[in-house]
C-alpha positions in Angstrom: 95.5 94.6 89.3 98.5 95.9 91.3 101.5 97.3 89.5 104.9 97.2 91.2 108.1 98.9 89.9 110.4 98.2 92.8 111.4 95.1 94.8 109.9 96.2 98.1 106.5 96.6 96.5 106.6 93.1 95.1 107.8 91.5 98.3 105.1 93.3 100.3 102.4 92.1 97.9 103.7 88.5 97.9 104.3 88.3 101.7 100.6 89.3 102.4 99.3 86.6 100.0 101.7 83.9 101.4 100.5 84.7 104.9 97.0 83.9 103.6 98.4 80.6 102.4 97.9 81.6 98.7 100.0 79.9 96.1 101.9 82.2 93.7 102.2 81.5 90.0 104.8 83.5 88.0 105.1 84.3 84.3 108.4 86.2 83.4 108.1 88.0 80.1 109.9 90.7 78.0 106.6 92.2 77.1 105.0 92.8 73.7 102.6 90.1 74.8 100.8 87.7 72.4 98.6 84.7 72.8 101.6 82.5 73.6 102.3 84.6 76.7 98.6 84.7 77.6 98.5 80.9 77.5 101.1 80.9 80.3 99.0 83.4 82.2 96.0 81.2 81.7 97.8 78.1 83.0 99.1 80.0 86.0 95.6 81.2 86.9 94.2 77.7 86.6 96.9 76.2 88.8 97.6 79.0 91.4 95.7 81.3 93.6 97.7 84.4 92.6 99.4 85.2 89.3 102.3 87.6 89.0 103.7 88.6 85.6 106.9 90.5 85.1 107.8 92.7 82.0 111.5 93.4 81.6 113.5 93.5 78.5 116.8 92.1 79.8 119.8 93.7 78.3 122.2 91.0 79.6 120.8 88.4 77.3 121.3 90.4 74.1 124.7 90.4 72.3 126.3 93.6 71.1 125.0 93.2 67.6 121.5 92.0 68.6 118.2 93.8 68.7 117.9 95.1 72.3 117.3 98.7 71.3 114.6 97.8 68.7 113.0 94.9 70.6 109.2 95.6 70.3 107.7 97.3 73.3 104.1 98.4 74.1 103.5 98.6 77.8 100.1 100.2 77.6 98.8 97.4 75.4 100.5 94.7 77.6 98.9 96.1 80.8 95.5 96.2 79.2 95.8 92.5 78.2 96.9 91.5 81.6 94.1 93.4 83.3 91.6 91.8 81.0 93.1 88.4 82.0 92.6 89.4 85.7 96.3 89.0 86.6 96.9 89.9 90.2 100.1 91.8 90.0 102.6 93.1 87.3 106.2 93.8 88.1 107.7 96.4 85.7 111.3 97.1 86.9 113.7 99.3 85.1 117.3 98.3 84.4 118.7 100.1 87.4 116.3 98.2 89.7 117.5 94.8 88.4 121.1 95.7 87.9 122.0 98.5 90.3 125.3 100.2 90.2 128.1 97.8 91.1 126.2 94.7 90.1 128.6 92.1 88.8 127.2 88.6 89.5 126.6 86.2 86.7 125.1 82.7 86.7 126.6 80.2 84.3 124.7 76.9 83.9 127.6 75.1 82.2 127.7 73.0 79.0 123.9 72.9 78.5 124.1 76.6 77.7 127.0 76.3 75.2 125.2 74.3 72.5 122.5 75.3 70.0 121.5 78.9 70.8 124.4 79.2 73.1 127.0 78.4 70.4 125.7 81.3 68.3 124.9 83.7 71.1 127.7 83.5 73.6 126.7 84.7 77.1 123.0 84.7 76.2 122.0 82.1 78.7 124.2 83.6 81.4 122.0 86.7 81.0 118.8 84.6 81.1 119.9 82.6 84.1 121.0 85.7 86.0 117.8 87.7 85.5 115.5 84.7 86.1 117.3 83.9 89.4 116.9 87.5 90.4 113.2 87.5 89.5 112.6 84.1 91.3 114.3 85.6 94.5 112.1 88.7 94.3 108.8 87.0 93.5 109.4 83.7 95.4 106.7 81.9 93.4 105.5 78.3 94.0 105.3 77.7 90.2 106.8 79.4 87.2 105.6 79.0 83.7 107.7 78.7 80.5 106.8 78.0 76.9 108.2 75.1 75.0 109.0 77.3 72.0 112.2 78.3 73.7 113.0 74.7 74.5 116.6 75.0 75.3 115.8 77.9 77.7 113.1 75.7 79.3 115.7 72.9 79.9 118.2 75.4 81.3 115.8 76.9 83.7 114.8 73.5 84.9 118.5 72.7 85.5 119.0 76.0 87.2 116.2 75.2 89.7 117.5 71.7 90.3 121.1 72.7 90.7 120.4 75.6 93.1 117.7 73.7 95.1 115.2 76.4 94.4 111.8 75.5 95.8 109.9 76.3 92.6 108.1 74.0 90.2 108.8 74.8 86.5 105.7 74.2 84.4 106.2 73.7 80.6 103.5 75.0 78.3 103.1 73.8 74.7 104.0 76.2 71.9 101.2 78.5 70.8 101.0 78.8 67.0 99.4 81.0 64.4 96.8 79.4 62.1 99.5 78.5 59.5 101.7 76.9 62.2 104.3 79.7 62.8 105.3 79.7 66.4 104.1 82.9 68.1 106.9 85.3 68.9 107.3 89.0 69.6 109.9 89.0 66.8 107.3 88.0 64.2 106.4 91.7 64.1 109.7 92.4 62.3 108.5 90.4 59.3 106.8 92.0 56.3 104.1 90.1 54.4 106.5 88.3 52.1 108.9 87.4 54.9 105.9 86.2 57.0 104.8 83.9 54.2 108.3 82.4 54.1 108.4 82.0 57.9 105.6 79.5 57.9 107.9 77.1 56.1 109.7 76.6 59.4 106.8 74.6 60.8 106.2 72.9 57.5 109.9 71.7 57.7 109.4 70.4 61.2 106.3 68.5 60.3 108.0 67.0 57.2 110.9 65.9 59.4 108.5 64.3 61.8 106.8 62.6 58.9 110.2 61.2 57.7 110.9 59.7 61.1 107.4 58.2 61.3 107.9 56.7 57.9 110.9 54.8 59.1 113.9 57.1 58.4 116.0 56.8 61.5 119.1 58.8 60.4 119.3 62.5 61.3 121.0 63.6 58.2 118.5 61.8 56.0 115.6 63.2 57.9 116.9 66.7 57.5 117.6 66.1 53.8 114.1 64.7 53.3 112.4 67.8 54.9 114.7 70.6 53.8 113.1 71.1 50.4 110.1 72.8 51.9 112.2 75.3 53.9 112.5 78.9 52.5 114.8 81.0 54.6 118.0 83.0 54.1 120.2 81.5 56.7 120.1 78.2 58.6 122.0 78.5 61.9 121.4 74.9 63.0 119.0 72.0 62.6 119.6 69.4 65.3 117.8 66.4 66.7 118.6 66.1 70.4 117.8 64.1 73.5 114.8 65.9 75.1 116.5 66.2 78.5 120.3 66.5 77.9 120.1 68.2 74.5 122.8 65.8 73.3 122.8 65.5 69.5 121.4 62.3 68.1 122.6 60.8 64.8 119.9 58.0 65.1 116.9 59.7 66.7 114.3 57.8 68.8 110.8 58.5 70.0 110.4 61.6 72.2 113.6 63.3 70.9 113.3 67.0 69.8 114.1 68.6 66.5 115.3 72.2 67.0 115.8 74.8 64.3 117.2 78.3 64.2 117.0 80.4 61.0 117.2 83.9 59.7 114.8 85.6 57.3 116.2 88.9 56.2 117.3 90.4 59.5 115.0 88.4 61.8 116.2 85.4 63.7 113.5 82.7 64.4 113.6 79.5 66.4 111.2 76.6 66.7 111.0 72.9 67.7 108.8 69.9 68.0 108.9 66.4 69.3 110.2 64.2 66.5 
């Protein structure tokens, strides 16, 4: 497994493989890897000749009061997992490599980034789009793999690729869950035992909402009211049922719409979604 810390190293690695007509799969991560990340790696390895993973905690997608400084990191463990998975190359840039002195460009995707997470985290998706575009331009993959857990992010990256005519296929991968249904996330490590127990009510709520819809309730407010009794969290930022492509809110949901939720348990912000 090759490890690159600078752009020239990545480009040299990729150029050689492309000259050999190899297809490049790319999995961008912020590290502290779990089975959800590894499911993306597995998909890339099954669909592409070469798999590249990046590990970079991107400061531009964290707000001033968010958890950039305490975001979990364990590079040694991450590299061991990736080596065991037989990843071909890992790109581990530092902040100055991605954002050198004088860097000032920002990519704004428009209205899709201003709802749901974007409404509560201004500038978050500008930071995501900017770093992902840079990583795409460095790695030049044929396919890139993103999890459905961050559903809005997935839709935004798909729009980014379409709007900028990037020659990359975005491959969505279903959410990987713990045995009790909690969506896997690096931030789950913030939760103590009691908080972790409460966190599994997020998925219970989503299943209850799906049950309401399948039982014939076709009004969003009534679906949420029906399911909310099982939810045990401290703050609900939003619960929305949206069109799966446009993320437009639906007051009368239909098949294939998504229900998205963002909550806080103590100091930990968690998100999840399923198809209604």
